[in-house]
N, CA, C, O and CB atoms as a CASP TS submission, in Angstrom:
PFRMAT TS
TARGET T0000
AUTHOR 0000-0000-0000
METHOD Language model
MODEL 1
PARENT N/A
ATOM      1  N   MET     1      95.221 151.233 150.692  1.00  0.00           N
ATOM      2  CA  MET     1      94.796 152.837 150.859  1.00  0.00           C
ATOM      3  C   MET     1      94.429 153.095 152.772  1.00  0.00           C
ATOM      4  O   MET     1      94.060 152.387 153.709  1.00  0.00           O
ATOM      5  CB  MET     1      92.990 153.169 149.640  1.00  0.00           C
ATOM      6  N   ILE     2      94.733 154.258 152.593  1.00  0.00           N
ATOM      7  CA  ILE     2      94.753 155.116 153.723  1.00  0.00           C
ATOM      8  C   ILE     2      93.302 155.850 153.993  1.00  0.00           C
ATOM      9  O   ILE     2      92.460 155.654 154.869  1.00  0.00           O
ATOM     10  CB  ILE     2      95.897 156.164 153.486  1.00  0.00           C
ATOM     11  N   GLU     3      93.346 156.703 152.975  1.00  0.00           N
ATOM     12  CA  GLU     3      92.619 157.589 153.273  1.00  0.00           C
ATOM     13  C   GLU     3      91.901 157.618 151.454  1.00  0.00           C
ATOM     14  O   GLU     3      92.535 157.311 150.445  1.00  0.00           O
ATOM     15  CB  GLU     3      93.539 158.972 154.068  1.00  0.00           C
ATOM     16  N   GLY     4      90.247 158.142 151.524  1.00  0.00           N
ATOM     17  CA  GLY     4      89.794 157.861 150.257  1.00  0.00           C
ATOM     18  C   GLY     4      89.235 156.843 149.600  1.00  0.00           C
ATOM     19  O   GLY     4      88.992 155.910 150.364  1.00  0.00           O
ATOM     20  N   ASN     5      88.858 156.598 148.215  1.00  0.00           N
ATOM     21  CA  ASN     5      88.426 155.669 147.792  1.00  0.00           C
ATOM     22  C   ASN     5      89.392 155.099 146.524  1.00  0.00           C
ATOM     23  O   ASN     5      89.982 155.886 145.783  1.00  0.00           O
ATOM     24  CB  ASN     5      87.112 156.006 147.571  1.00  0.00           C
ATOM     25  N   TRP     6      89.444 154.207 146.431  1.00  0.00           N
ATOM     26  CA  TRP     6      89.885 153.613 145.578  1.00  0.00           C
ATOM     27  C   TRP     6      89.849 152.072 145.102  1.00  0.00           C
ATOM     28  O   TRP     6      90.639 151.192 145.443  1.00  0.00           O
ATOM     29  CB  TRP     6      90.757 153.968 145.760  1.00  0.00           C
ATOM     30  N   GLN     7      88.793 151.961 144.274  1.00  0.00           N
ATOM     31  CA  GLN     7      88.155 150.771 144.028  1.00  0.00           C
ATOM     32  C   GLN     7      89.129 150.058 142.906  1.00  0.00           C
ATOM     33  O   GLN     7      89.349 150.469 141.766  1.00  0.00           O
ATOM     34  CB  GLN     7      86.590 151.039 143.554  1.00  0.00           C
ATOM     35  N   SER     8      89.724 148.713 143.629  1.00  0.00           N
ATOM     36  CA  SER     8      90.268 148.684 142.510  1.00  0.00           C
ATOM     37  C   SER     8      90.445 146.736 142.479  1.00  0.00           C
ATOM     38  O   SER     8      90.630 146.327 143.625  1.00  0.00           O
ATOM     39  CB  SER     8      91.751 149.826 142.507  1.00  0.00           C
ATOM     40  N   GLN     9      90.423 145.853 141.661  1.00  0.00           N
ATOM     41  CA  GLN     9      90.087 144.435 141.706  1.00  0.00           C
ATOM     42  C   GLN     9      91.775 143.977 141.370  1.00  0.00           C
ATOM     43  O   GLN     9      92.191 142.819 141.384  1.00  0.00           O
ATOM     44  CB  GLN     9      88.695 143.898 140.428  1.00  0.00           C
ATOM     45  N   GLY    10      92.382 144.896 141.150  1.00  0.00           N
ATOM     46  CA  GLY    10      94.075 144.495 140.657  1.00  0.00           C
ATOM     47  C   GLY    10      95.091 145.400 140.994  1.00  0.00           C
ATOM     48  O   GLY    10      95.061 146.608 141.226  1.00  0.00           O
ATOM     49  N   MET    11      95.943 144.623 140.976  1.00  0.00           N
ATOM     50  CA  MET    11      97.468 145.887 140.121  1.00  0.00           C
ATOM     51  C   MET    11      98.328 145.537 140.325  1.00  0.00           C
ATOM     52  O   MET    11      98.738 144.779 141.204  1.00  0.00           O
ATOM     53  CB  MET    11      97.894 147.405 140.469  1.00  0.00           C
ATOM     54  N   VAL    12      99.021 146.316 139.086  1.00  0.00           N
ATOM     55  CA  VAL    12     100.083 145.206 138.619  1.00  0.00           C
ATOM     56  C   VAL    12     101.604 146.812 139.192  1.00  0.00           C
ATOM     57  O   VAL    12     101.346 148.012 139.280  1.00  0.00           O
ATOM     58  CB  VAL    12      99.799 144.474 136.066  1.00  0.00           C
ATOM     59  N   ILE    13     102.374 146.439 139.333  1.00  0.00           N
ATOM     60  CA  ILE    13     103.865 147.259 140.288  1.00  0.00           C
ATOM     61  C   ILE    13     104.816 146.725 138.999  1.00  0.00           C
ATOM     62  O   ILE    13     105.153 145.585 138.679  1.00  0.00           O
ATOM     63  CB  ILE    13     104.516 146.364 142.445  1.00  0.00           C
ATOM     64  N   LEU    14     105.081 147.939 138.444  1.00  0.00           N
ATOM     65  CA  LEU    14     106.788 147.741 137.513  1.00  0.00           C
ATOM     66  C   LEU    14     107.491 148.851 138.037  1.00  0.00           C
ATOM     67  O   LEU    14     107.105 150.016 138.134  1.00  0.00           O
ATOM     68  CB  LEU    14     106.837 147.930 135.515  1.00  0.00           C
ATOM     69  N   GLU    15     109.085 148.106 138.518  1.00  0.00           N
ATOM     70  CA  GLU    15     109.792 148.830 138.885  1.00  0.00           C
ATOM     71  C   GLU    15     110.865 149.722 137.690  1.00  0.00           C
ATOM     72  O   GLU    15     110.952 149.284 136.543  1.00  0.00           O
ATOM     73  CB  GLU    15     110.307 148.038 139.825  1.00  0.00           C
ATOM     74  N   PHE    16     111.361 150.536 137.964  1.00  0.00           N
ATOM     75  CA  PHE    16     112.397 150.560 137.363  1.00  0.00           C
ATOM     76  C   PHE    16     113.059 151.731 137.861  1.00  0.00           C
ATOM     77  O   PHE    16     112.532 152.345 138.789  1.00  0.00           O
ATOM     78  CB  PHE    16     112.210 150.473 136.055  1.00  0.00           C
ATOM     79  N   GLU    17     114.475 152.243 137.220  1.00  0.00           N
ATOM     80  CA  GLU    17     116.117 152.435 138.023  1.00  0.00           C
ATOM     81  C   GLU    17     115.719 153.711 138.385  1.00  0.00           C
ATOM     82  O   GLU    17     115.851 154.152 139.527  1.00  0.00           O
ATOM     83  CB  GLU    17     117.822 152.387 137.019  1.00  0.00           C
ATOM     84  N   ASP    18     115.093 154.503 137.182  1.00  0.00           N
ATOM     85  CA  ASP    18     114.523 156.085 137.168  1.00  0.00           C
ATOM     86  C   ASP    18     113.874 156.328 135.763  1.00  0.00           C
ATOM     87  O   ASP    18     113.963 155.629 134.753  1.00  0.00           O
ATOM     88  CB  ASP    18     115.843 157.315 137.404  1.00  0.00           C
ATOM     89  N   ARG    19     113.094 157.686 135.996  1.00  0.00           N
ATOM     90  CA  ARG    19     112.205 157.853 135.536  1.00  0.00           C
ATOM     91  C   ARG    19     112.902 158.157 133.905  1.00  0.00           C
ATOM     92  O   ARG    19     112.095 158.341 132.994  1.00  0.00           O
ATOM     93  CB  ARG    19     111.402 158.816 136.382  1.00  0.00           C
ATOM     94  N   GLU    20     113.943 158.186 133.686  1.00  0.00           N
ATOM     95  CA  GLU    20     114.585 158.186 132.179  1.00  0.00           C
ATOM     96  C   GLU    20     114.139 156.483 131.719  1.00  0.00           C
ATOM     97  O   GLU    20     113.527 156.301 130.667  1.00  0.00           O
ATOM     98  CB  GLU    20     116.687 158.542 132.208  1.00  0.00           C
ATOM     99  N   HIS    21     114.502 155.359 132.587  1.00  0.00           N
ATOM    100  CA  HIS    21     114.270 154.143 132.184  1.00  0.00           C
ATOM    101  C   HIS    21     112.997 154.192 132.305  1.00  0.00           C
ATOM    102  O   HIS    21     112.735 154.913 131.342  1.00  0.00           O
ATOM    103  CB  HIS    21     114.902 153.110 132.800  1.00  0.00           C
ATOM    104  N   PHE    22     111.627 153.861 132.969  1.00  0.00           N
ATOM    105  CA  PHE    22     110.513 153.925 132.698  1.00  0.00           C
ATOM    106  C   PHE    22     109.887 154.757 131.429  1.00  0.00           C
ATOM    107  O   PHE    22     108.961 154.275 130.777  1.00  0.00           O
ATOM    108  CB  PHE    22     110.135 154.237 133.747  1.00  0.00           C
ATOM    109  N   GLU    23     110.560 156.279 131.064  1.00  0.00           N
ATOM    110  CA  GLU    23     110.056 156.554 129.791  1.00  0.00           C
ATOM    111  C   GLU    23     110.545 156.112 128.594  1.00  0.00           C
ATOM    112  O   GLU    23     109.794 156.069 127.619  1.00  0.00           O
ATOM    113  CB  GLU    23     110.026 157.664 129.663  1.00  0.00           C
ATOM    114  N   ARG    24     111.679 155.780 128.517  1.00  0.00           N
ATOM    115  CA  ARG    24     112.245 154.695 127.437  1.00  0.00           C
ATOM    116  C   ARG    24     111.366 153.449 127.188  1.00  0.00           C
ATOM    117  O   ARG    24     111.094 152.878 126.132  1.00  0.00           O
ATOM    118  CB  ARG    24     113.670 154.118 127.924  1.00  0.00           C
ATOM    119  N   TRP    25     110.991 153.182 128.491  1.00  0.00           N
ATOM    120  CA  TRP    25     110.426 151.294 128.742  1.00  0.00           C
ATOM    121  C   TRP    25     108.549 152.008 127.638  1.00  0.00           C
ATOM    122  O   TRP    25     107.995 151.376 126.739  1.00  0.00           O
ATOM    123  CB  TRP    25     110.011 150.473 131.780  1.00  0.00           C
ATOM    124  N   TYR    26     108.021 153.644 128.305  1.00  0.00           N
ATOM    125  CA  TYR    26     106.684 153.584 128.090  1.00  0.00           C
ATOM    126  C   TYR    26     106.848 153.773 126.600  1.00  0.00           C
ATOM    127  O   TYR    26     106.161 153.078 125.851  1.00  0.00           O
ATOM    128  CB  TYR    26     105.760 154.629 128.916  1.00  0.00           C
ATOM    129  N   ASN    27     107.873 154.832 126.003  1.00  0.00           N
ATOM    130  CA  ASN    27     107.930 155.408 124.852  1.00  0.00           C
ATOM    131  C   ASN    27     108.359 154.094 123.934  1.00  0.00           C
ATOM    132  O   ASN    27     107.561 154.248 123.009  1.00  0.00           O
ATOM    133  CB  ASN    27     108.919 156.702 124.881  1.00  0.00           C
ATOM    134  N   SER    28     108.983 153.104 123.656  1.00  0.00           N
ATOM    135  CA  SER    28     109.029 152.180 123.188  1.00  0.00           C
ATOM    136  C   SER    28     108.018 152.002 122.279  1.00  0.00           C
ATOM    137  O   SER    28     106.863 152.372 122.492  1.00  0.00           O
ATOM    138  CB  SER    28     109.161 151.451 123.962  1.00  0.00           C
ATOM    139  N   PRO    29     108.460 151.344 121.075  1.00  0.00           N
ATOM    140  CA  PRO    29     108.110 150.752 119.969  1.00  0.00           C
ATOM    141  C   PRO    29     106.967 149.574 120.267  1.00  0.00           C
ATOM    142  O   PRO    29     105.760 149.608 120.028  1.00  0.00           O
ATOM    143  CB  PRO    29     109.391 150.254 119.333  1.00  0.00           C
ATOM    144  N   GLU    30     107.759 148.537 120.863  1.00  0.00           N
ATOM    145  CA  GLU    30     107.058 147.610 122.010  1.00  0.00           C
ATOM    146  C   GLU    30     105.867 147.649 122.396  1.00  0.00           C
ATOM    147  O   GLU    30     104.901 146.995 122.002  1.00  0.00           O
ATOM    148  CB  GLU    30     107.539 147.701 123.113  1.00  0.00           C
ATOM    149  N   TYR    31     105.958 148.575 123.326  1.00  0.00           N
ATOM    150  CA  TYR    31     105.145 149.190 124.375  1.00  0.00           C
ATOM    151  C   TYR    31     103.731 149.729 123.944  1.00  0.00           C
ATOM    152  O   TYR    31     102.549 149.487 124.190  1.00  0.00           O
ATOM    153  CB  TYR    31     105.930 150.317 124.950  1.00  0.00           C
ATOM    154  N   GLN    32     104.580 150.704 123.064  1.00  0.00           N
ATOM    155  CA  GLN    32     103.417 152.026 122.062  1.00  0.00           C
ATOM    156  C   GLN    32     101.903 151.194 121.146  1.00  0.00           C
ATOM    157  O   GLN    32     100.697 151.414 121.032  1.00  0.00           O
ATOM    158  CB  GLN    32     104.766 152.965 120.256  1.00  0.00           C
ATOM    159  N   GLY    33     103.177 149.899 120.528  1.00  0.00           N
ATOM    160  CA  GLY    33     102.232 148.952 119.642  1.00  0.00           C
ATOM    161  C   GLY    33     101.169 148.493 120.465  1.00  0.00           C
ATOM    162  O   GLY    33     100.051 148.706 119.994  1.00  0.00           O
ATOM    163  N   ILE    34     101.225 147.773 121.849  1.00  0.00           N
ATOM    164  CA  ILE    34     100.454 146.912 122.437  1.00  0.00           C
ATOM    165  C   ILE    34      99.266 148.338 123.264  1.00  0.00           C
ATOM    166  O   ILE    34      98.146 148.350 123.773  1.00  0.00           O
ATOM    167  CB  ILE    34     101.562 145.687 123.561  1.00  0.00           C
ATOM    168  N   LEU    35     100.007 149.032 123.069  1.00  0.00           N
ATOM    169  CA  LEU    35      99.333 150.388 124.338  1.00  0.00           C
ATOM    170  C   LEU    35      97.356 150.414 123.384  1.00  0.00           C
ATOM    171  O   LEU    35      96.297 150.423 124.010  1.00  0.00           O
ATOM    172  CB  LEU    35     100.792 152.981 124.024  1.00  0.00           C
ATOM    173  N   PRO    36      97.462 150.418 122.194  1.00  0.00           N
ATOM    174  CA  PRO    36      95.946 150.786 122.225  1.00  0.00           C
ATOM    175  C   PRO    36      95.030 149.267 122.490  1.00  0.00           C
ATOM    176  O   PRO    36      93.807 149.159 122.576  1.00  0.00           O
ATOM    177  CB  PRO    36      95.494 151.600 120.560  1.00  0.00           C
ATOM    178  N   LEU    37      95.680 148.589 122.546  1.00  0.00           N
ATOM    179  CA  LEU    37      95.196 147.114 123.035  1.00  0.00           C
ATOM    180  C   LEU    37      94.709 147.658 124.384  1.00  0.00           C
ATOM    181  O   LEU    37      93.534 147.828 124.708  1.00  0.00           O
ATOM    182  CB  LEU    37      96.499 145.740 123.155  1.00  0.00           C
ATOM    183  N   HIS    38      95.847 147.913 125.145  1.00  0.00           N
ATOM    184  CA  HIS    38      95.724 147.784 126.383  1.00  0.00           C
ATOM    185  C   HIS    38      94.593 149.038 126.914  1.00  0.00           C
ATOM    186  O   HIS    38      93.776 149.072 127.835  1.00  0.00           O
ATOM    187  CB  HIS    38      97.209 147.810 126.974  1.00  0.00           C
ATOM    188  N   LEU    39      94.784 149.504 126.408  1.00  0.00           N
ATOM    189  CA  LEU    39      93.392 150.952 126.562  1.00  0.00           C
ATOM    190  C   LEU    39      92.249 150.391 126.358  1.00  0.00           C
ATOM    191  O   LEU    39      91.379 150.659 127.187  1.00  0.00           O
ATOM    192  CB  LEU    39      93.342 152.346 125.341  1.00  0.00           C
ATOM    193  N   GLN    40      91.871 149.421 125.179  1.00  0.00           N
ATOM    194  CA  GLN    40      90.451 148.954 124.484  1.00  0.00           C
ATOM    195  C   GLN    40      90.364 147.892 125.366  1.00  0.00           C
ATOM    196  O   GLN    40      89.356 147.311 124.965  1.00  0.00           O
ATOM    197  CB  GLN    40      90.361 148.498 122.756  1.00  0.00           C
ATOM    198  N   ALA    41      90.695 147.405 126.113  1.00  0.00           N
ATOM    199  CA  ALA    41      90.318 145.796 127.070  1.00  0.00           C
ATOM    200  C   ALA    41      90.569 146.387 128.201  1.00  0.00           C
ATOM    201  O   ALA    41      89.770 145.819 128.945  1.00  0.00           O
ATOM    202  CB  ALA    41      91.356 144.175 126.897  1.00  0.00           C
ATOM    203  N   THR    42      91.334 147.405 129.063  1.00  0.00           N
ATOM    204  CA  THR    42      90.563 147.948 129.876  1.00  0.00           C
ATOM    205  C   THR    42      90.132 149.380 131.063  1.00  0.00           C
ATOM    206  O   THR    42      89.773 150.529 130.804  1.00  0.00           O
ATOM    207  CB  THR    42      90.660 147.154 130.203  1.00  0.00           C
ATOM    208  N   SER    43      90.267 148.972 131.839  1.00  0.00           N
ATOM    209  CA  SER    43      90.409 150.749 132.607  1.00  0.00           C
ATOM    210  C   SER    43      90.965 150.666 133.488  1.00  0.00           C
ATOM    211  O   SER    43      90.847 149.627 134.138  1.00  0.00           O
ATOM    212  CB  SER    43      89.239 151.628 133.150  1.00  0.00           C
ATOM    213  N   GLY    44      91.827 151.689 133.939  1.00  0.00           N
ATOM    214  CA  GLY    44      92.698 151.725 135.006  1.00  0.00           C
ATOM    215  C   GLY    44      93.129 152.903 134.982  1.00  0.00           C
ATOM    216  O   GLY    44      92.485 153.718 134.322  1.00  0.00           O
ATOM    217  N   ARG    45      94.093 153.249 135.547  1.00  0.00           N
ATOM    218  CA  ARG    45      95.245 154.173 135.984  1.00  0.00           C
ATOM    219  C   ARG    45      96.524 153.732 136.105  1.00  0.00           C
ATOM    220  O   ARG    45      97.072 152.641 136.263  1.00  0.00           O
ATOM    221  CB  ARG    45      95.029 154.693 137.151  1.00  0.00           C
ATOM    222  N   LEU    46      97.032 155.467 135.930  1.00  0.00           N
ATOM    223  CA  LEU    46      98.619 154.784 135.606  1.00  0.00           C
ATOM    224  C   LEU    46      99.051 155.759 136.589  1.00  0.00           C
ATOM    225  O   LEU    46      98.805 156.962 136.679  1.00  0.00           O
ATOM    226  CB  LEU    46      99.494 154.859 133.818  1.00  0.00           C
ATOM    227  N   LEU    47      99.851 154.868 137.407  1.00  0.00           N
ATOM    228  CA  LEU    47     100.641 156.151 138.807  1.00  0.00           C
ATOM    229  C   LEU    47     101.948 156.104 138.414  1.00  0.00           C
ATOM    230  O   LEU    47     102.226 155.020 137.902  1.00  0.00           O
ATOM    231  CB  LEU    47     100.640 155.658 140.813  1.00  0.00           C
ATOM    232  N   LEU    48     102.790 156.828 138.462  1.00  0.00           N
ATOM    233  CA  LEU    48     104.738 157.164 138.364  1.00  0.00           C
ATOM    234  C   LEU    48     104.936 157.683 139.898  1.00  0.00           C
ATOM    235  O   LEU    48     104.725 158.843 140.250  1.00  0.00           O
ATOM    236  CB  LEU    48     105.409 158.827 136.928  1.00  0.00           C
ATOM    237  N   ILE    49     105.428 156.509 140.850  1.00  0.00           N
ATOM    238  CA  ILE    49     105.381 157.027 142.026  1.00  0.00           C
ATOM    239  C   ILE    49     107.123 156.994 142.335  1.00  0.00           C
ATOM    240  O   ILE    49     107.778 156.024 141.955  1.00  0.00           O
ATOM    241  CB  ILE    49     104.296 156.136 143.051  1.00  0.00           C
ATOM    242  N   LYS    50     107.789 158.179 143.075  1.00  0.00           N
ATOM    243  CA  LYS    50     109.461 158.047 142.959  1.00  0.00           C
ATOM    244  C   LYS    50     109.499 157.957 144.017  1.00  0.00           C
ATOM    245  O   LYS    50     108.865 158.787 144.668  1.00  0.00           O
ATOM    246  CB  LYS    50     110.477 159.053 142.406  1.00  0.00           C
ATOM    247  N   LEU    51     110.349 156.783 144.805  1.00  0.00           N
ATOM    248  CA  LEU    51     110.998 156.844 146.059  1.00  0.00           C
ATOM    249  C   LEU    51     112.499 157.084 146.149  1.00  0.00           C
ATOM    250  O   LEU    51     113.434 156.778 145.409  1.00  0.00           O
ATOM    251  CB  LEU    51     110.727 155.686 146.686  1.00  0.00           C
ATOM    252  N   ASP    52     112.411 157.744 147.320  1.00  0.00           N
ATOM    253  CA  ASP    52     113.729 158.300 147.667  1.00  0.00           C
ATOM    254  C   ASP    52     114.498 157.145 148.398  1.00  0.00           C
ATOM    255  O   ASP    52     113.911 156.084 148.609  1.00  0.00           O
ATOM    256  CB  ASP    52     113.591 159.647 148.605  1.00  0.00           C
ATOM    257  N   ASN    53     115.567 157.297 148.719  1.00  0.00           N
ATOM    258  CA  ASN    53     116.223 156.043 149.091  1.00  0.00           C
ATOM    259  C   ASN    53     117.009 156.904 150.550  1.00  0.00           C
ATOM    260  O   ASN    53     117.750 156.280 151.309  1.00  0.00           O
ATOM    261  CB  ASN    53     117.422 155.253 147.610  1.00  0.00           C
TER
END
């Protein structure tokens, strides 16, 4: 963190080929099935960052 305030005790980084692959994963029945458990058990932020090659 260069500027601002981000208090985090951990971080998970997932890499996807492109936004379409991310959306396919995020909207998949498998992830949507566990998402309520994730949201109940944790608090945090989800960031989608696009890197230009």
